[in-house]
C-alpha positions in Angstrom: 177.7 33.4 215.0 179.1 32.0 218.3 178.9 28.3 219.0 175.5 28.6 221.0 173.9 30.6 217.9 175.3 28.0 215.5 174.0 25.2 217.7 170.4 26.7 217.7 170.6 27.1 214.0 171.5 23.5 213.5 168.7 22.2 215.9 166.1 24.4 213.9 167.3 23.1 210.4 167.2 19.5 211.8 163.7 20.0 213.2 162.4 21.4 210.1 164.6 18.9 208.0 165.3 19.0 204.3 163.1 21.3 202.2 163.8 23.4 199.1 166.3 25.7 200.9 168.1 23.2 203.3 170.2 20.2 202.3 172.0 17.8 204.6 175.0 15.7 203.6 177.3 13.4 205.7 180.2 14.4 203.3 183.8 13.1 203.4 187.0 15.1 202.9 186.8 14.3 199.2 183.3 15.6 198.6 183.0 16.7 194.8 183.3 20.3 194.5 181.1 20.3 191.4 178.1 18.8 193.5 178.6 21.6 195.9 178.2 24.2 193.3 175.2 22.6 191.8 173.7 22.7 195.3 174.7 26.3 195.8 172.9 27.1 192.4 169.8 25.1 193.6 169.5 26.5 197.1 170.4 29.9 196.1 167.5 30.0 193.4 165.0 28.3 195.6 165.8 30.8 198.3 165.0 33.6 195.9 161.7 32.1 194.8 160.5 31.4 198.3 161.4 34.9 199.6 164.0 33.5 201.9 167.3 35.5 202.6 169.4 32.4 202.5 169.7 28.6 202.0 171.9 25.9 203.9 174.1 23.2 202.9 175.1 21.3 206.1 177.8 18.7 206.2 178.3 16.3 209.1 174.6 15.1 209.3 173.2 11.8 208.1 170.3 12.4 205.9 168.7 9.1 206.7 168.9 9.0 210.6 168.8 12.9 210.9 171.7 12.7 213.4 175.0 14.5 213.6 177.7 12.1 212.6 180.5 14.6 211.8 182.5 15.2 208.8 186.2 15.5 208.0 185.5 17.7 204.9 188.5 20.0 204.3 189.6 20.1 208.0 192.3 22.7 207.2 190.6 26.2 207.8 192.3 27.9 205.0 191.5 25.2 202.5 187.8 25.2 203.7 187.5 29.0 203.2 189.3 28.6 199.8 186.0 27.2 198.6 184.5 30.5 198.5 186.8 31.4 195.6 186.1 28.3 193.8 182.4 28.8 193.9 182.7 32.5 192.9 185.0 31.5 189.9 182.3 29.2 188.3 179.0 30.9 189.3 177.3 33.4 187.1 176.9 36.0 188.0 179.6 35.6 190.4 178.5 34.9 194.0 179.7 32.8 196.8 178.9 31.9 200.3 177.8 34.5 202.7 179.7 32.5 205.3 181.1 29.1 206.1 180.4 28.1 209.7 182.2 25.3 211.6 180.4 23.9 214.6 182.2 21.5 217.1 179.3 19.4 218.2 179.6 16.8 220.9 179.0 14.1 218.3 181.2 15.5 215.8 182.4 18.4 213.5 179.5 20.0 211.4 180.1 22.5 208.5 177.2 24.9 207.6 177.4 26.6 204.3 175.3 29.8 204.4 174.1 30.4 200.8 172.6 33.9 199.7 169.3 34.0 197.9 169.7 34.7 194.3 169.4 38.6 193.5 166.0 39.7 192.5 165.6 39.0 188.7 169.0 37.2 188.4 169.1 33.2 188.5 172.2 31.8 189.6 174.1 29.3 187.4 177.0 26.8 188.1 179.3 26.3 185.0 176.5 27.7 182.8 173.7 25.4 184.1 170.8 26.5 186.4 169.7 24.1 189.1 166.7 24.1 191.5 165.2 21.7 194.0 162.3 19.0 193.5 161.4 18.4 197.1 164.6 16.9 198.5 166.3 16.4 195.3 168.4 18.6 193.1 167.2 19.2 189.5 167.6 21.5 186.6 165.8 24.9 187.1 162.7 24.5 185.1 161.7 27.1 182.5 158.8 28.3 184.6 160.9 29.1 187.6 163.6 30.6 185.5 161.0 33.1 183.8 159.6 33.7 187.4 163.1 34.9 188.5 163.8 36.9 185.4 160.4 38.7 185.6 161.4 40.0 188.8 163.7 42.5 187.1 161.0 43.8 184.8 158.7 44.6 187.7 161.4 45.8 190.0 164.0 48.0 188.4 164.4 50.1 191.4 165.7 53.3 189.3 162.7 53.3 186.9 159.9 53.8 189.8 157.9 56.8 189.6 158.4 59.0 192.8 154.9 60.2 193.7 154.7 63.8 194.8 158.1 64.6 193.3 158.1 67.4 190.6 160.4 69.2 188.3 161.0 71.9 191.2 163.1 69.1 192.9 165.8 69.3 190.2 169.1 71.2 190.6 169.5 73.9 187.8 173.1 73.3 187.5 172.6 69.7 187.1 169.9 70.2 184.6 172.1 72.6 182.4 175.0 70.1 182.6 172.7 67.3 181.5 171.7 69.4 178.6 175.2 70.0 177.7 176.2 66.3 178.0 173.2 65.1 175.9 173.9 67.7 173.1 177.6 66.6 173.2 176.5 63.0 172.7 174.3 63.8 169.7 176.5 66.8 168.3 176.5 65.4 164.7 172.5 65.7 164.7 171.6 68.4 167.4 173.2 71.7 168.3 173.5 72.7 172.0 171.2 75.8 171.1 168.4 73.5 170.2 168.8 71.3 173.2 168.8 74.3 175.5 165.5 75.6 173.7 163.6 72.4 174.6 161.2 72.6 177.5 162.4 71.0 180.4 159.9 68.2 180.5 160.5 67.3 176.8 164.1 67.4 177.4 164.0 64.9 180.4 161.8 62.4 178.6 164.2 62.5 175.5 167.2 61.9 177.7 165.3 58.8 179.3 165.2 60.6 182.8 161.5 60.8 183.3 158.5 58.7 182.2 155.7 60.7 180.5 157.0 63.8 182.5 157.0 62.1 185.8 159.9 62.3 188.0 161.5 58.9 188.5 164.2 57.7 191.2 166.7 58.0 188.3 165.7 61.6 187.8 166.4 62.5 191.4 169.8 60.2 191.5 171.2 62.2 188.7 169.6 65.7 188.9 167.9 66.1 192.2 168.6 68.7 194.7 170.6 67.9 197.7 167.5 68.8 199.8 165.4 66.4 197.6 167.0 63.2 198.7 164.4 62.4 201.2 162.2 61.4 198.4 164.4 58.3 198.0 164.4 57.6 201.8 165.1 55.0 203.3 167.7 54.3 200.6 170.8 56.3 201.0 171.6 58.2 197.7 175.1 58.9 198.7 178.8 58.7 197.6 181.5 58.6 200.3 185.2 59.5 200.1 187.3 58.1 202.8 191.0 58.8 203.3 193.1 56.2 205.1 196.6 56.3 206.1 198.7 58.7 208.5 196.0 61.4 207.9 192.3 60.4 208.1 189.3 62.2 206.6 186.1 61.5 204.9 183.3 63.5 203.1 179.8 62.5 202.0 178.4 63.7 198.7 174.7 63.4 198.0 172.5 64.4 195.1 172.9 65.3 192.2 175.3 62.4 191.2 175.6 64.2 187.9 177.9 66.9 189.5 179.0 65.4 192.6 181.1 62.6 191.0 183.4 65.4 190.0 183.3 67.0 193.3 184.3 63.6 194.9 187.2 63.3 192.2 188.5 66.7 193.2 189.0 65.5 196.9 191.4 62.9 195.9 195.0 64.0 196.2 196.3 63.6 192.5 200.0 64.8 192.3 202.5 64.2 189.5 204.6 61.2 189.8 208.0 60.6 188.1 209.2 57.3 186.7 212.6 57.1 185.7 213.2 55.1 182.4 215.9 52.5 182.2 219.3 54.0 181.6 218.0 57.6 181.2 218.3 60.8 183.3 215.2 62.6 182.3 211.9 61.2 184.3 208.6 60.5 182.6 205.9 62.4 184.6 202.5 61.1 184.8 199.5 62.1 187.2 198.8 59.8 190.0 195.3 59.2 188.7 193.7 59.8 185.5 190.3 61.7 185.8 188.7 59.7 183.1 189.6 56.6 184.5 188.5 57.6 188.1 185.1 58.8 186.9 184.7 55.6 184.6 185.0 53.6 187.8 182.7 55.9 189.9 180.0 56.0 187.3 180.1 52.2 186.9 179.6 51.9 190.8 176.5 54.2 190.4 175.1 52.4 187.4 175.3 49.0 188.8 174.6 49.7 192.6 171.9 47.7 194.2 170.0 50.5 195.8 167.7 48.2 197.4 170.3 47.1 199.8 170.3 50.5 201.5 174.1 51.0 200.9 176.3 53.8 199.7 179.1 53.9 197.1 182.4 54.2 198.8 185.6 55.4 197.5 188.7 54.7 199.7 191.8 56.7 199.1 195.2 55.1 200.4 198.6 56.3 199.7 199.0 54.6 196.5 195.6 53.3 195.5 191.8 54.0 195.3 189.3 51.2 196.1 185.7 51.5 194.8 183.1 49.5 196.4 179.3 49.3 195.7 176.5 47.1 196.7 175.4 44.1 194.4 177.4 41.4 192.9 179.0 41.6 189.4 175.8 41.5 187.4 176.3 40.0 183.9 179.5 38.0 183.4 183.0 38.2 184.8 185.3 41.3 184.7 188.0 39.3 182.6 185.3 39.0 179.7 185.0 42.7 179.7 188.8 43.4 179.9 189.4 41.0 177.0 186.7 42.6 175.0 184.7 39.4 174.4 181.6 40.4 176.4 178.7 43.0 175.5 176.3 43.2 178.4 172.9 41.7 177.7 171.2 42.7 181.1 171.6 45.5 183.5 170.5 45.5 187.3 169.4 49.2 186.8 168.4 49.3 183.0 166.4 52.7 183.3 169.4 54.3 185.2 171.9 52.8 182.8 170.1 54.1 179.9 169.8 57.6 181.3 173.5 57.6 182.2 174.4 56.5 178.6 172.3 59.5 177.3 174.3 61.9 179.3 177.6 60.5 178.4 178.4 59.1 181.8 178.7 55.4 180.6 178.5 53.4 177.5 176.2 50.4 177.2 178.5 48.1 175.2 180.9 47.0 178.1 183.9 49.0 176.7 184.4 50.9 180.1 186.3 48.3 181.9 188.6 47.5 178.9 189.2 51.2 178.5 190.4 51.7 182.1 192.8 48.7 181.8 194.1 50.3 178.5 194.4 53.7 180.1 196.4 52.4 183.1 199.0 50.7 180.5 199.4 53.9 178.7 200.2 55.5 182.1 202.8 52.6 182.9 200.8 51.7 185.9 199.7 48.3 187.3 196.4 47.1 186.1 193.2 47.5 188.2 192.1 44.5 190.3 188.5 43.3 191.0 187.6 41.6 194.2 184.3 39.8 194.1 185.0 37.7 197.3 182.4 39.4 199.4 178.8 38.2 198.5 176.5 40.9 197.1 179.4 43.5 196.7 181.9 44.6 194.1 185.2 46.1 194.9 187.7 47.5 192.3 191.3 48.8 193.1 192.8 51.4 190.9 196.7 51.9 191.4 198.3 55.2 191.6 201.9 54.2 192.0 204.5 51.8 190.9 204.5 48.2 192.1 207.5 47.0 190.1 209.9 49.6 188.4 210.9 46.9 185.7 207.2 46.5 184.7 206.8 50.4 184.3 210.1 50.8 182.5 209.2 48.0 180.1 205.9 49.7 179.2 207.7 52.8 178.6 210.3 51.2 176.4 207.5 49.5 174.4 204.2 51.0 174.0 203.0 48.2 171.4 202.8 45.4 173.7 199.3 43.7 173.3 197.1 44.0 176.3 196.9 40.3 176.8 200.8 40.5 177.5 200.5 43.4 179.8 198.0 41.7 181.8 200.3 38.7 182.3 203.2 41.0 183.1 201.0 42.7 185.6 200.2 39.5 187.4 203.9 38.7 187.3 204.9 41.8 189.2 202.1 41.1 191.7 203.4 37.6 192.5 200.2 36.1 190.9 200.3 32.8 188.8 200.0 32.9 185.0 199.1 30.3 182.5 201.9 28.2 181.2 201.3 29.3 177.5 201.5 32.9 178.8 204.7 32.2 180.5 206.4 30.5 177.5 205.3 33.5 175.4 206.7 36.1 177.7 209.8 34.2 178.2 210.5 33.7 174.6 210.0 37.4 174.2 212.5 38.1 177.0 209.9 39.8 178.9 210.2 37.5 182.2 212.8 35.6 183.8 212.9 33.1 186.7 211.3 29.6 187.1 207.8 28.7 187.8 206.1 29.9 190.0 208.6 32.5 190.9 208.8 34.7 187.7 209.7 38.2 187.7 209.6 41.1 185.0 212.9 41.2 183.2 214.9 44.5 183.5 216.6 43.4 180.2 214.2 43.9 177.5 216.0 43.7 174.3 213.6 41.4 172.7 210.7 43.8 173.6 212.0 46.3 171.2 211.5 46.2 167.3 215.2 46.6 166.6 217.6 44.6 168.9 220.6 46.3 167.5 219.1 49.7 168.3 218.6 48.3 171.9 222.3 47.2 172.3 223.3 50.9 171.2 220.9 52.6 173.3 221.2 50.7 176.6 223.7 51.7 179.2 226.1 49.8 181.3 226.1 50.3 185.2 228.6 52.8 186.5 231.1 50.3 187.6 231.6 49.4 183.9 232.6 53.0 183.2 234.5 53.4 186.3 236.8 50.5 185.1 237.4 52.1 181.9 238.6 55.3 183.7 240.7 53.4 186.2 242.4 51.3 183.5 243.2 54.4 181.5 244.8 56.3 184.4 246.6 53.1 185.4 248.0 52.9 181.7 248.7 56.6 181.0 249.1 58.0 184.5 246.8 61.1 184.1 243.9 62.3 182.0 242.2 65.7 181.2 238.4 66.0 181.2 238.5 66.2 177.3 240.5 62.8 177.3 238.1 61.2 179.6 235.2 62.6 177.5 236.9 60.9 174.4 237.1 57.6 176.2 233.5 57.5 177.3 231.2 59.5 175.1 230.9 56.9 172.3 230.3 54.0 174.8 227.3 55.8 176.8 223.8 55.2 175.7 222.6 56.9 172.5 219.3 57.4 174.0 221.1 60.2 176.0 221.5 63.7 174.5 224.8 65.4 174.4 224.2 67.5 177.5 223.0 64.3 179.3 226.1 62.5 178.5 228.4 65.4 179.7 226.5 65.3 183.0 226.8 61.6 183.5 230.5 61.7 183.1 230.7 64.6 185.5 228.8 62.6 188.1 230.9 59.5 187.4 234.1 61.3 188.2 232.8 63.0 191.3 231.5 59.5 192.5 235.1 58.3 192.0 236.7 61.1 193.8 234.5 60.9 196.9 235.1 57.1 197.0 238.9 58.0 197.1 239.6 56.1 194.1 240.8 59.2 191.9 242.1 62.8 192.6 242.2 66.0 190.8 245.6 67.5 190.6 244.7 70.4 188.3 242.2 73.1 189.0 238.3 73.1 189.2 238.3 74.9 185.8 241.0 72.5 184.2 241.1 69.3 186.1 243.8 66.7 185.7 242.8 63.4 187.0 245.2 60.8 188.6 244.7 57.6 190.6 244.5 58.3 194.4 247.6 57.2 196.5 
């Protein structure tokens, strides 16, 4: 909004004055953040109950005289906008201001916090407590209001609604066959594929939780519908979008059926083999840029948790070294960190009917293990951990890395595959230059996994204490080339000349035991070539029988 629009909004809010979705405060620079969080919860919940799109918390207006008096609350723009993250970290589900507006009124500075209404069926809590309004006062959210909000989910699971007029003829045959195969695979210990294939279509769809008493639901169409049947879901776009950004730009939309087209989207992603050279080794480790299971897990999560009532599409953006998955609707139950740590089992779903059907078809699990599995999968591939971005209200973004951020981190994971996930997560934050708790820093430093001083830690390239046997580490680690070069130069200075066999005798037992015999021979050859090209030594013999001396 520009200043004229903001001024009009402020005039309208003052004219209607405080009610259940508007609160005015004079507010100084040290206004309590906890109070702001409580007002956020109260105004968001009340906006939901009254069918309003937003609530307003306004600083810089005297709530007795109803006049603009100005506020010095967080005058620094960056610090003011930083309040968004503070709110997102302590609300459940995670949600924050739609926008924070600053109006330079002739009577003083006014800050208008635009608060989104709580999503249907989901009351908003601040630090575990739900708030509401009683007239112009802030109060705990009563059980009657709490039940009213929660009942909205039961009545309005968008994915469970029956589509009048849609029939089984609107389903894609290949998708139906794939659904039968996936269902049989899930219950392979009880049902054979032949049995599932023999069931009447209506019976199978009911048993797979895709239909209700043989009637086609929005879930049925989303997962199994023909492309041309998408109009049954209008105006809601049943669409997945792949977008390529970088030197080359491209995009493609994928419609129904999602059961098949998630794989089609995955195949558009450029998935080459990448090489990571371990510390002091000559043979690289090869890994695919992206793991299909992890990509599909992320994409299926977007489909399961999308807020389809917002008329948005799921978007997968491919950049040079990462994928970003974005879906409509805030993170629904808890925080991503709880699922990463394995301490959270979801109790609620935005789309329970769709989630159940996807679980029956082996697309997702309903115990919350999917996010943790993605993180473990990335660690096993020596890549950075995924990142969740919940800063945009009503949206979830997840970044999946397809490349190395810090080679020391990747080499450390190659060297030690038994690091606990908590340590890997902390090391991942270190390589991304993000802060870590003091206790984690102490633990990692004691293990020799990080160096530096707070807050400028970095992943240690020397990982002796990360191995089970420190003596083995000393034997298998290599020195840098200058160390070996000095040995050669000292030998030639002492004895005047050396054959290749004599140099081999000098160096072979000093090279890393992690190298095979052929690799050691090659390393010595490369070292001699490097010294010759630098003009430090010369070959006075033949190519087949070299005799090395110091250069003039």
